[in-house]
C-alpha positions as CSV (number, residue, x, y, z in Angstrom):
1,M,0.5,0.2,-0.3
2,N,0.8,3.4,-0.8
3,G,0.4,6.9,-1.5
4,S,-3.2,7.9,-1.5
5,A,-4.3,5.0,-0.6
6,L,-1.5,4.7,2.4
7,D,-1.9,8.8,3.3
8,W,-5.9,7.7,4.3
9,L,-5.4,4.9,5.8
10,S,-2.4,6.5,8.3
11,S,-5.0,9.8,8.7
12,F,-7.9,7.2,10.2
13,V,-5.8,6.3,12.8
14,S,-3.5,9.0,13.4
15,G,-4.1,11.3,16.4
16,R,-7.3,8.9,17.5
17,W,-7.2,7.2,20.6
18,Q,-9.2,5.1,22.8
19,Y,-8.0,3.0,26.1
20,V,-9.9,0.9,28.7
21,T,-8.9,1.4,32.0
22,A,-9.3,-2.0,34.2
23,V,-7.1,-2.4,37.9
24,G,-5.0,0.5,37.2
25,E,-3.5,-0.2,33.8
26,R,-4.6,1.3,30.3
27,S,-5.1,-0.5,27.1
28,V,-4.6,2.1,24.0
29,T,-5.5,1.6,21.0
30,A,-5.4,3.6,17.7
31,V,-8.3,2.3,15.8
32,P,-12.0,3.9,16.5
33,Q,-14.3,1.2,17.8
34,G,-17.5,0.9,15.7
35,S,-15.5,2.1,12.9
36,V,-16.2,0.9,9.4
37,L,-12.5,-0.5,8.7
38,G,-12.3,-1.5,12.3
39,P,-12.9,-5.3,11.6
40,L,-10.7,-5.1,8.6
41,L,-7.7,-3.3,10.4
42,F,-8.4,-6.0,12.9
43,S,-7.8,-8.8,10.7
44,L,-4.6,-7.7,8.7
45,Y,-3.0,-7.3,12.6
46,V,-4.1,-10.8,13.9
47,A,-3.5,-12.9,10.1
48,P,0.3,-13.1,11.5
49,V,-0.6,-15.2,14.6
50,S,-1.3,-18.4,12.3
51,N,2.1,-18.3,10.4
52,I,3.6,-18.1,14.6
53,A,1.5,-20.6,15.5
54,V,2.3,-23.1,12.8
55,A,6.3,-22.2,13.3
56,H,5.3,-23.9,17.0
57,H,3.5,-26.4,15.9
58,V,0.0,-25.5,17.5
59,S,-3.4,-25.7,15.6
60,I,-5.8,-22.9,15.0
61,H,-9.5,-22.1,14.4
62,Q,-10.0,-18.8,13.4
63,Y,-13.2,-16.6,12.7
64,A,-13.5,-12.7,13.3
65,D,-12.4,-11.8,16.7
66,D,-12.1,-15.8,18.2
67,I,-9.0,-17.7,17.7
68,Q,-9.1,-21.2,19.7
69,T,-5.5,-23.2,20.0
70,Y,-5.1,-26.7,19.5
71,I,-1.9,-28.6,20.6
72,A,-1.2,-32.6,21.3
73,I,0.4,-33.1,24.5
74,Q,1.1,-36.2,26.5
75,H,-1.2,-37.1,29.3
76,S,1.3,-36.8,32.2
77,V,2.2,-33.7,30.6
78,L,-1.6,-32.7,31.0
79,I,-2.1,-33.4,34.7
80,V,0.9,-30.7,35.6
81,C,-0.8,-28.3,33.5
82,L,-4.4,-28.7,35.1
83,S,-2.5,-28.8,38.9
84,W,-1.1,-25.5,38.2
85,L,-4.2,-24.1,36.5
86,T,-6.7,-25.5,39.5
87,A,-3.9,-23.5,42.1
88,L,-3.8,-20.7,40.1
89,M,-8.1,-20.8,39.9
90,T,-7.9,-21.1,44.0
91,S,-5.3,-19.2,45.2
92,P,-3.3,-17.2,42.2
93,I,-0.9,-16.6,45.6
94,G,0.3,-20.1,46.1
95,F,-0.1,-20.5,42.3
96,L,2.9,-17.9,41.7
97,R,5.1,-19.8,44.5
98,M,4.3,-22.6,43.3
99,V,6.1,-21.5,39.7
100,C,9.0,-19.6,40.6
101,C,9.9,-21.1,44.0
């Protein structure tokens, strides 16, 4: 993309800021919500996800803003992952102790 098309797209996303604040953290995006170009720009933004997944032997299914990942793992690894998830859901502090120490 170059010339007038690039200038037009640049002017669309330049100088426009929208953010959401949660737990003291602010997320910032330059694409206005509800815009006509929003879905197209989002699709262009997440397009490389499939290449990254393939490079790491992860299967994915993408539709709009939903990405599901699939990976084959051994049963013993699954058990460890499930125990970590259970610890995280039960006690985030306990989970951090288990992972960090």
